[in-house]
N, C-alpha and C positions, 0 to 999 in steps of 0.2 A: 880828760873826760873818761869816766869809767866805762869799761867794755865788759860785755857779758858773753860767755863762751857760746851759749845757744844762739845769740844774735850773730856772732862771728861765723858760726857753722852755717847759718841760714844764708849768709852772703858768699861763702866760699865753697860750698859743696858742689858735687858734680851735677845735681839737678837744678842748680841755680838758674840756668837758662831755660828751663822748661816752663810752660804756661801754668799759671795757678790752677786753671781748670783741670788740667791733667792730674795734678797732685791731689786736688780736691775730690776728684772721682774716686781715687784709690783710698785716700784717708777717710772721706765721708762714708764710702761704702763699707769699709771695714768697721767704722764706728757704729753704723746702724746694725750690722750683723752682730757685733759684740754686745751691744746694749739690749738686743732682743733675744739673744741665745738663752736656751733653757738648760743646756749641758755645759758645765764649767770648762770642759776640755776645749770647746770652740773659742771662747774669748782668750783663753791661755795661748792657744795656737796663733790667734790673731796678734797677740802681743809679741810673741816671739818672731812672727813673720815681719811685723813692723820694725822690730829691732834689726833683723837681718837686712831688710830693704834699706834702712837708713845707713847702716854701717857698711855693708858689703857693696851696695849699688850706688847710693848717693855719696858715699865716703864721708859721712859724718863721724867725727871721732867718737869711739864707743864710750869713752869716759864722759864726754859731754852729754851724750844721750842718756846714759844710766844715771848721771848726777841729776839731770832735769827730771828724770822719771822717779827718782827716790822721793821727792817731796810729796806728790800726790799719793804714792803708795803708802808712805808713813801716815798721811792724813786718813787714808782708807782703813789702815790697820787700827788706828785709834777709834774710828767710828764703828768698826766691827765688834769692838768689845761690848757696846750696847746692844748689838744684835745677838751675840752669843749668850750673854749673861742675862738671866731673868731674875726678878725679885719676887719671891713668893713661891708657892707650890706650882709645879708644872707636871704634866703627865709624862711618865717614863723618863725620869731624869738620868742623865749619864754621869753627872758630877754635881755634888751639892757641897756648900760651905756656908753654914748658918742660913741666913735668909736668901742667899744667892744660889742659883741652880742653872745647870746647862742641860738641855735636852737635845735629842737627835734632830728635831725639826729646826731648832735655832742654828745648829751647826751646819746643816744643809743649806739654810738660807744665807748664812755668812759666807760659805764657800762659793755659792753662786754670785753673791754681790761682790765679793772680793775678786773673783775671776773676771767679772764684767768690768770692774774698775781697772783691773790689770790691762785688759785688752783695749778699753776705750781710751785710757790715758796714753797708751803707746800709739794708737791711731792718730790722736790729736798731735802728739809730739812728732810724728812722722811729717806732718804738714808744717809744724812750727820750726822744726830743725832744718827744713829744706827750702823755706819760703820767707824772704824778708817781709817784714810787716808793711813796708811801703807797697809792695806788690799786692798784698792782701787788700789794703785800703783802696787801691786803684781798681781792683777787680770788683769790690763791693760798690764802688762808685758807678761802674758800668752797669751794675745790676739795679741801679736807681735807689740805693740805700740813702736815706736823708743825709744831706751834707752836714747838718749840725751834729749828728751822731758820729760821723767819721772825724770831724774836726775835734770833738771832745776826746775821742779815742787817740787821735794823733797827739793832742796836747798832753794827755796822760803818758803816752809812750815816751815823749821827750823828757817829761819831768822824772821818769824813772831813772834816766841816766844822770840827771842833775842831782837827784837825791842820793844816788849811788856814789857819785863823786864827792858829795858833801860828807857822807858817812865815812868814806875811805880817808879823806884828808883829815877830818876831825879825829878819827881814831888813831891815825898815825901821829898826830900832834900830841894826843893824850899819852900814847905809849912812850913817846920820846921824853915826856915829863914824868915818867914813872907813875902814870895814872892808874895802872893796873897791877902795881906791885903788891898791894895787900887787899884783903877782902873788902874792907870798908871803902878804901879808895876806888876799887873797881866798881862797887855799886854806885858811888857818886859819879864816876866817869860815865858809866852806862846811862844813868839818868840824864846827865848833861849832854851826852851824845844824841839821845832821842829828842831832847828839847831843842837843841841846836838844829837838828835836821828838820823838825816840824816848823820852826820859825823860818828857816831858810827856804823850805818848800813853799810856805805861805807867801813869802816875799817874792819868790820867783814867779809864782802863779799870778800875783798882782801885777808884776812888771810885764809879764806876757800879755795880760789883758790890756794894759795901757798901751803896749806896743802895737797890738792889733788895732786898737781904736785909733791910734795916731796914724796908722797906715790905711785907714779907711776900709777896715775889714767888712766885707760884703756877704759873708756867710759861706765862703769856700776857700780852703787852703789846699791848693794844688801841689802834688808831688810829682817828681819826674820818675816815671816808670814806663819803659818801652812796652808796647803791645807785642806779645810773643805769639807766634803761630802754634796751633794745637797739633800735637803729634798723634794722629789717629791710631797708629800701631801701639803706642804707649797706652792710650785710652782703652783700646781693645784688650790689651793684656791686663789692665787694671780691672776691667769689667769681668774678665775671665777669673781672676783671682777672687773677686768679691762673690761671683757666682759659685765657685767651689766652696767658699766659706759658708755661704747661705745654704747650699745643698747639704753640707756636713751638719749644719745646725738643724735642718729638718730631719735628717736621717737619725741623728742622735737625740732627738726630742724625747 
């Protein structure tokens, strides 16, 4: 079965035994402050603090955290191109190239949006890298989230590992047969790889549905997750950190 570094970190970090509520207070509070900040320095500081908390205190491998962080940041940078660059005439342009132009307002907006994405993604990753998804599901179940939504999310979570294993095995088999030796062969191999993964994923989903029906599925897939006591000192420290970030956001408005 394929393993993912972020999932491994969630199971083995120092905060593994902490209640989901504790980590949700810290992560959720930082997320709210980052998304509502009007000064770019605040969400940037939140992002760096989340990185420090995950690596220094929770002992999440820094390479794992940064690698998981890279994806949303690249996605954000691509999206910011459309914010910075305008088509047509703009007042007070800083840079022009044919019909394309960049002005001070668009640059300021892009910096703020990018900094918010920087802080928000780090805050979410702080929770994701320290909390197994099983614990998250059980916490949501205690909050009376509909069972069908949790079951769908759980099934998708399981299928991620199935599809990951299929991709890995198929690509290794193709590479052993020199499927990536030349450009044309590589293109055919990539196409076959995705087709194989799609077909296998569809088949496994159908088998999962038949298996649940054969076992008399009644609308609830329970997971084993012990209920953990809440550490109020940790919650108090988290509230203090969020309060400091919120105060900085107000002062720097």
